[in-house]
C-alpha positions as CSV (number, residue, x, y, z in Angstrom):
1,M,113.0,133.6,70.7
2,T,115.6,131.3,68.8
3,T,113.8,130.7,65.5
4,A,115.6,133.4,63.0
5,L,119.0,131.8,63.8
6,T,121.0,131.2,60.8
7,D,124.6,131.4,61.8
8,T,125.7,129.9,64.9
9,S,129.6,129.5,64.5
10,Q,131.7,129.9,66.9
11,M,128.9,130.8,69.2
12,F,130.7,129.1,72.1
13,N,134.4,129.2,70.7
14,D,136.8,129.3,73.3
15,A,133.9,129.3,76.2
16,V,136.2,126.9,78.3
17,L,134.0,126.6,81.0
18,F,130.8,126.1,79.5
19,N,128.2,123.3,79.7
20,Q,124.8,124.9,80.1
21,P,121.7,123.3,78.4
22,V,121.4,124.4,75.1
23,S,118.3,122.2,73.8
24,H,115.7,125.3,73.8
25,L,117.9,126.5,70.4
26,K,115.8,126.2,67.4
27,M,118.0,125.0,65.0
28,N,115.7,124.3,62.3
29,S,116.7,127.6,59.8
30,V,120.8,127.6,60.7
31,I,123.0,127.0,57.3
32,T,126.7,127.6,59.3
33,C,127.7,126.1,62.8
34,A,131.3,125.9,62.1
35,G,133.7,126.0,65.5
36,M,130.3,126.3,67.5
37,F,131.3,124.4,70.6
38,R,135.4,124.9,69.5
39,N,137.5,125.1,72.6
40,A,134.3,124.5,75.0
41,K,136.6,121.8,76.9
42,V,133.8,121.1,79.7
43,F,130.3,120.9,77.0
44,D,128.5,117.6,77.4
45,Q,124.7,118.8,77.3
46,P,122.5,116.7,75.2
47,L,121.0,117.9,71.7
48,T,118.2,115.4,71.0
49,S,116.0,118.1,70.3
50,W,118.4,119.8,67.2
51,T,117.2,119.3,63.9
52,M,119.1,121.0,61.7
53,P,118.2,120.2,57.8
54,L,119.4,123.1,56.1
55,C,122.8,123.3,57.6
56,T,126.2,123.1,55.1
57,T,128.7,123.6,56.8
58,M,129.6,121.8,60.7
59,A,133.5,122.1,60.0
60,N,134.9,122.0,63.9
61,M,132.3,122.1,65.6
62,F,133.6,119.9,68.4
63,D,136.9,120.7,68.1
64,N,139.0,120.5,71.3
65,A,135.2,119.8,72.9
66,W,136.9,116.9,75.2
67,V,134.2,116.2,77.5
68,F,131.1,116.1,74.7
69,N,130.0,112.7,74.7
70,Q,126.5,112.9,73.6
71,P,124.9,111.1,70.4
72,V,124.4,113.4,67.3
73,T,123.6,110.6,64.9
74,H,119.8,112.4,64.7
75,I,121.3,115.5,63.5
76,Q,119.9,115.7,59.5
77,T,123.4,116.1,57.8
78,N,121.8,115.3,54.6
79,S,122.4,119.2,53.0
80,C,126.1,119.3,55.1
81,A,128.6,119.7,52.4
82,D,131.6,120.5,55.2
83,M,132.3,118.4,58.2
């Protein structure tokens, strides 16, 4: 169960071959996800089930995630001060 996640920063950082589904992660309580997929060069999974109303930091979340090409417009960014 992932309901207690508050910090997912660097979670998949440098996981260069990572391309597994992450839609099961409950992101409602996450405050920071900075660099979460940094250098996850082949990651390209949908994030459509994610809502992150408390997230304040998304800096470099997809930095060097070369293949990532999924919609993220549904992710709430109202609380985000650092992208």
